C-alpha positions in Angstrom: 113.9 -48.6 40.8 112.7 -44.5 40.2 115.4 -41.3 40.6 114.4 -37.6 41.3 114.4 -35.4 38.6 115.6 -31.9 39.5 113.2 -29.6 38.0 113.7 -26.8 35.6 115.0 -23.5 38.2 115.5 -19.7 37.3 118.7 -19.2 38.4 120.1 -18.0 35.0 123.4 -16.6 36.3 124.1 -20.2 37.8 123.3 -21.3 34.4 125.8 -18.9 32.7 128.3 -19.9 34.8 128.4 -23.7 33.9 128.2 -23.1 30.6 130.4 -20.7 30.7 133.0 -23.5 32.7 132.2 -26.1 30.2 133.5 -23.5 26.9 137.5 -24.8 27.8 136.1 -28.6 27.4 134.4 -27.5 24.6 137.6 -26.3 23.7 139.2 -29.1 24.4 137.0 -31.0 22.9 137.4 -30.1 19.3 141.4 -30.0 19.1 141.4 -32.8 20.2 139.6 -33.7 17.3 141.6 -31.5 14.9 144.5 -33.1 16.1 143.7 -36.5 15.5 143.1 -35.8 11.7 146.1 -34.0 12.0 147.2 -37.3 12.6 146.1 -39.7 10.2 143.3 -40.8 11.4 140.1 -41.3 10.2 136.8 -39.3 10.7 134.8 -42.0 11.2 137.3 -43.6 14.1 137.2 -39.9 15.9 134.3 -39.7 16.1 133.7 -43.2 17.4 136.6 -43.2 20.0 134.7 -39.9 21.2 131.7 -41.1 22.4 133.3 -44.5 23.4 135.1 -43.0 26.2 131.6 -40.7 26.5 130.2 -43.4 27.2 132.1 -45.7 29.5 132.8 -42.9 31.5 128.8 -41.6 31.9 128.7 -45.5 32.9 131.6 -45.7 35.4 130.2 -42.3 37.0 126.5 -43.3 37.1 126.0 -47.0 37.1 127.3 -47.4 40.5 124.5 -44.4 42.3 122.2 -44.9 40.0 122.0 -48.4 38.5 118.4 -49.1 36.1 117.3 -46.1 36.5 119.9 -44.9 34.7 117.9 -46.0 32.0 114.5 -45.1 32.8 113.5 -41.6 30.4 109.8 -40.3 30.5 110.7 -39.2 27.0 111.9 -41.5 25.1 111.3 -39.7 21.0 113.0 -36.5 22.3 116.2 -39.1 23.9 116.6 -40.4 20.4 116.2 -36.9 18.8 118.8 -35.0 20.9 121.5 -38.4 20.6 120.6 -37.8 16.4 121.1 -33.9 16.9 124.3 -34.5 19.2 125.9 -36.9 16.0 125.1 -34.6 13.8 127.1 -32.2 15.2 130.1 -33.9 16.6 130.2 -35.4 12.9 129.7 -32.3 10.9 132.2 -29.9 13.2 134.6 -32.6 13.2 134.7 -33.1 9.4 134.3 -29.2 8.4 137.6 -29.0 11.2 139.6 -31.7 8.5 139.7 -28.9 6.0 139.6 -25.1 8.0 140.6 -23.6 10.2 139.7 -23.8 14.2 139.0 -20.2 14.7 136.6 -20.8 10.9 134.7 -23.7 12.3 134.3 -22.4 15.9 133.0 -18.9 14.4 130.8 -20.8 11.5 129.2 -23.5 14.5 128.9 -20.4 17.0 126.1 -19.1 14.8 124.1 -21.6 17.1 122.2 -19.0 18.7 121.2 -17.3 16.0 119.3 -20.4 14.9 118.5 -21.4 18.9 116.9 -18.0 18.0 115.0 -18.3 15.4 113.9 -21.8 16.2 112.5 -20.7 19.9 109.7 -19.4 18.3 108.4 -22.0 16.7 109.4 -24.8 18.8 109.5 -23.7 22.4 106.6 -20.7 21.9 109.3 -18.0 23.0 108.6 -14.5 20.7 110.5 -13.2 18.5 110.7 -9.4 17.7 111.4 -7.3 15.1 114.7 -6.3 16.9 115.8 -9.9 17.8 115.1 -10.9 14.1 117.0 -8.7 11.9 119.8 -8.9 15.1 119.9 -12.3 13.4 120.2 -11.4 10.0 122.6 -8.7 11.1 124.8 -11.9 12.2 124.4 -14.0 9.1 126.5 -10.8 7.5 128.8 -12.0 10.0 129.7 -15.1 8.5 129.0 -14.1 4.8 132.1 -12.3 5.6 134.1 -15.3 6.8 133.1 -17.6 4.4 133.0 -15.7 1.4 130.2 -17.3 -1.1 131.5 -16.9 -4.7 135.2 -16.1 -4.1 138.6 -18.6 -4.5 139.0 -18.9 -0.7 135.3 -20.4 -0.8 136.0 -23.4 1.1 132.2 -26.1 0.9 133.6 -26.8 4.2 131.8 -24.1 5.9 128.5 -25.3 4.3 129.3 -28.4 6.4 129.9 -26.5 9.4 127.2 -24.7 9.0 125.0 -27.7 8.9 126.9 -28.7 12.0 125.7 -25.1 13.7 121.9 -26.4 12.8 121.9 -29.4 14.4 123.5 -27.7 17.7 121.0 -25.4 17.5 118.3 -28.3 17.4 120.4 -30.7 20.2 120.7 -27.7 22.3 116.7 -27.0 22.1 116.0 -30.5 22.4 118.0 -29.8 25.8 116.0 -27.2 26.7 112.3 -29.4 26.6 114.5 -32.6 28.7 115.3 -30.0 31.1 113.4 -31.2 34.2 112.2 -34.0 31.7 115.0 -36.9 32.1 117.8 -36.6 34.7 121.2 -34.8 32.7 122.7 -38.4 33.9 120.6 -40.2 32.0 120.4 -37.9 29.3 124.3 -37.8 29.4 124.0 -42.3 28.7 121.6 -41.6 26.0 122.9 -39.3 24.0 126.5 -41.2 24.0 123.9 -45.0 23.7 122.3 -43.3 20.2 125.2 -41.8 19.1 127.0 -45.1 19.5 125.4 -47.7 18.4 125.1 -44.9 15.3 128.7 -44.1 13.9 130.3 -48.3 15.2 128.9 -49.9 11.8 132.0 -47.7 10.3 135.2 -46.7 12.7 136.3 -49.6 11.8 137.4 -49.5 8.4 140.6 -48.8 7.9 141.5 -48.0 11.8 144.6 -46.0 12.7 145.8 -45.9 16.5 147.8 -43.1 17.4 151.6 -43.6 17.2 153.1 -40.9 19.3 152.1 -39.5 23.3 150.0 -36.7 21.8 148.0 -38.4 20.0 147.1 -41.2 22.8 146.7 -37.9 24.8 144.0 -36.6 22.4 142.6 -39.8 21.6 141.3 -40.2 25.4 140.8 -36.3 25.9 138.4 -36.0 22.9 135.8 -38.5 25.0 136.5 -37.6 28.2 135.6 -33.9 27.3 133.5 -34.5 25.7 131.6 -35.9 28.1 132.4 -33.5 30.9 131.3 -30.6 28.5 127.3 -31.8 27.9 127.3 -33.0 30.9 128.0 -29.5 32.7 125.9 -28.2 29.2 123.1 -30.6 30.5 123.2 -29.1 34.0 123.3 -25.5 32.8 120.3 -26.1 30.8 117.6 -26.7 34.1 118.5 -23.2 34.9 118.2 -20.7 32.0 117.3 -21.4 28.9 119.2 -21.5 25.4 118.4 -18.1 24.5 119.7 -16.8 27.2 122.8 -19.6 27.8 123.7 -19.5 23.6 125.8 -15.7 23.9 128.6 -16.9 26.3 129.5 -19.5 24.1 131.5 -16.9 22.6 133.8 -17.1 25.5 134.7 -20.7 23.4 135.8 -19.1 19.9 138.7 -17.6 22.1 139.9 -20.1 23.8 139.8 -22.4 19.6 141.5 -19.4 18.5 144.6 -19.8 20.5 145.0 -23.4 20.1 144.7 -22.8 16.5 147.5 -20.0 16.3 149.6 -22.2 19.0 149.2 -26.2 18.3 148.4 -25.5 13.7 149.8 -22.5 12.9 146.7 -21.6 11.8 146.5 -17.8 13.0 142.9 -16.1 12.4 142.7 -14.0 9.1 141.5 -10.3 8.7 138.3 -11.3 7.4 137.7 -13.8 10.8 138.2 -10.6 13.1 136.0 -8.3 10.9 133.4 -11.6 10.7 133.4 -12.9 13.7 133.0 -9.5 15.9 129.5 -9.4 14.3 128.5 -12.7 14.8 129.1 -12.2 18.4 128.1 -8.7 18.5 124.8 -9.9 17.1 124.3 -12.7 19.8 124.5 -10.7 23.0 122.2 -8.4 21.3 119.9 -11.0 20.9 120.8 -12.3 24.9 120.5 -8.6 25.8 116.9 -7.9 24.8 115.7 -11.6 26.1 116.3 -10.1 29.5 114.9 -7.2 29.0 111.6 -9.3 27.8 112.3 -11.5 30.9 112.7 -8.6 33.2 109.4 -8.5 34.9 107.4 -4.5 34.9 107.7 -2.2 37.8 105.5 0.8 37.7 107.0 3.6 39.7 103.9 5.2 42.4 102.4 8.3 40.7 102.5 11.6 42.3 100.4 14.2 42.9 
């Protein structure tokens, strides 16, 4: 059995709209994961639950419809890499959240658009001009303001969050490369299965069950929100390239800041308010520049 693969389409507004909606589920995923850490669940268990629910839900939704075609891939190497990159994002992000507020991990993870821009040249063949390179550099100044290396407030976990952002950049690029190659459903199943296979051998060492309702909600929500968010993210990449989508993921930072403040009583500090706008501004400039560079050039008629 074969399945029809939806081709890449240049419908950037649609892709951006889908990505914006996905941010609500990404914020739910991160908040749930931090809450599970807060109540004492081990990191490997949280990662396992996130992908076990993801895989179970994906198979329940897609397997009855697609049957064996769900597992047909036209590029298993990219699927393997994508799954490993996604696992890297999850493990690094969840690990950093154990020591840092959601606002900090969110801001550092949202350096991903800057990294995507830097990597799009060698990996996607996009030409990156000096203006966008300058924006990348300014964005990393924002990182330094938030992290403040060399000071007493510096947390080594910030480096873990940055490693997760780099993995997220590679994940975004491989997602774009797989758009039009494998279906979004196939990509979600493989990403979940690969991550689940890697984490399962370590998941049951010191297993802890939630003991109250909020914990059980977060236990399930981490997987459900993760699957929905990444499914929508994958579909968005079919309609727009990473460099166009990435800046709009910044809306998730607002949701994370609210969750950090309301749920964990960790309001953003002054350094966050100073550094985050620099990072966001750099990303938005990169998006505007990318949009301008991709706009068709029109020539006005010249009057004699």
